[in-house]
C-alpha positions as CSV (number, residue, x, y, z in Angstrom):
1,M,-23.3,-0.5,-5.9
2,E,-26.1,-0.6,-8.5
3,V,-27.6,-4.0,-9.2
4,P,-29.4,-4.3,-12.4
5,D,-32.9,-6.1,-12.0
6,I,-32.2,-8.7,-14.7
7,M,-28.7,-9.8,-14.4
8,D,-27.1,-11.7,-17.4
9,L,-23.4,-12.7,-18.2
10,Q,-22.6,-9.4,-20.3
11,K,-24.4,-7.5,-17.6
12,F,-22.3,-9.3,-14.9
13,A,-19.2,-8.5,-16.8
14,Q,-20.0,-4.9,-16.8
15,W,-21.0,-5.0,-13.2
16,L,-18.0,-6.5,-12.6
17,Q,-15.9,-4.0,-14.4
18,E,-17.4,-1.4,-12.6
19,N,-17.2,-2.9,-9.0
20,L,-14.3,-5.5,-8.5
21,P,-10.8,-4.4,-9.9
22,G,-9.8,-7.5,-11.8
23,E,-9.0,-8.9,-15.2
24,I,-12.1,-10.5,-16.7
25,R,-12.8,-13.0,-19.7
26,L,-15.8,-13.9,-21.7
27,V,-14.8,-17.9,-22.1
28,M,-17.7,-20.2,-24.0
29,N,-20.7,-20.0,-21.8
30,R,-19.4,-18.4,-18.9
31,V,-17.7,-15.0,-17.4
32,E,-14.6,-15.5,-15.4
33,T,-12.5,-13.1,-13.3
34,V,-9.5,-13.1,-11.5
35,F,-8.9,-10.4,-8.9
36,P,-6.7,-9.2,-6.0
37,A,-7.3,-10.8,-2.9
38,D,-5.6,-8.4,-0.6
39,I,-8.5,-8.2,2.2
40,L,-7.6,-11.9,3.1
41,Q,-3.8,-11.9,2.3
42,P,-1.8,-8.9,1.2
43,G,-0.6,-10.0,-2.6
44,S,-2.9,-12.8,-3.5
45,F,-5.5,-13.4,-6.2
46,A,-8.9,-15.0,-5.9
47,A,-11.1,-16.5,-8.9
48,L,-14.6,-16.9,-9.5
49,L,-16.8,-17.8,-12.4
50,A,-20.3,-17.0,-13.6
51,Y,-22.9,-18.9,-16.1
52,M,-25.9,-19.1,-16.9
53,N,-28.5,-21.9,-15.7
54,D,-31.6,-21.3,-17.5
55,S,-32.8,-17.6,-16.9
56,E,-30.4,-17.4,-13.6
57,L,-26.8,-16.2,-13.2
58,M,-24.8,-18.6,-10.6
59,I,-22.1,-17.5,-9.1
60,C,-19.1,-19.8,-8.6
61,E,-16.2,-19.0,-6.4
62,L,-13.1,-20.6,-6.1
63,A,-11.8,-21.7,-2.8
64,P,-8.3,-21.5,-2.7
65,T,-6.6,-17.9,-3.1
66,F,-3.8,-17.9,-5.4
67,L,-0.2,-16.5,-5.3
68,S,0.0,-14.8,-8.8
69,P,-3.0,-14.2,-11.1
70,E,-1.4,-16.8,-13.7
71,E,-1.9,-19.1,-11.2
72,A,-5.1,-18.3,-10.9
73,W,-6.3,-18.1,-14.3
74,A,-4.8,-22.0,-14.6
75,A,-6.8,-23.3,-11.7
76,L,-10.2,-21.7,-13.7
77,S,-9.3,-23.8,-16.2
78,S,-9.0,-26.8,-14.6
79,E,-11.0,-30.0,-13.9
80,E,-9.8,-30.3,-10.4
81,V,-10.0,-27.3,-8.6
82,Y,-12.0,-26.8,-5.4
83,T,-14.6,-24.5,-5.3
84,F,-17.5,-23.0,-3.5
85,R,-21.0,-24.3,-4.4
86,A,-22.4,-22.4,-7.1
87,V,-25.2,-19.7,-5.6
88,P,-27.8,-17.3,-7.8
89,F,-26.4,-14.2,-8.3
90,Y,-28.9,-12.0,-6.4
91,Q,-27.6,-14.4,-3.0
92,W,-24.2,-14.2,-3.7
93,V,-24.2,-10.1,-4.1
94,E,-26.3,-10.1,-0.7
95,Y,-23.5,-11.8,1.3
96,Q,-20.0,-11.3,-0.4
97,Y,-17.7,-8.9,0.5
98,W,-15.3,-8.3,-2.3
99,T,-17.1,-5.6,-3.3
100,A,-17.7,-4.1,-0.3
101,K,-15.6,-0.7,0.5
102,K,-15.0,-1.0,4.2
103,V,-14.9,-4.8,4.8
104,Q,-12.2,-5.9,7.3
105,T,-11.0,-9.3,7.8
106,E,-8.8,-10.4,10.6
107,S,-6.2,-13.6,10.2
108,F,-7.5,-16.4,12.7
109,M,-3.7,-17.8,11.4
110,S,-0.3,-16.5,13.3
């Protein structure tokens, strides 16, 4: 997975398109994406947004997973959705698992 030395919104949108299947939208001054979260729960969807903080790209994942892409998009446009703390792209990309090819998760719920 090639990561550019300098990341901005346009490069991030292209990077997402190459590394994470899903729909990407440029909304105002941020990139939003909704993508399958089958790695966590088959048939579910996850969402995240990215924005520039001065010259640094910040990534903010929505905490819940969703039952449909429409539900995820609605959450992205909502002011009352729970998100994880925004982190700089280079920190996020090091620890995220959405684009990892061989990640497996195990549910703790039975």
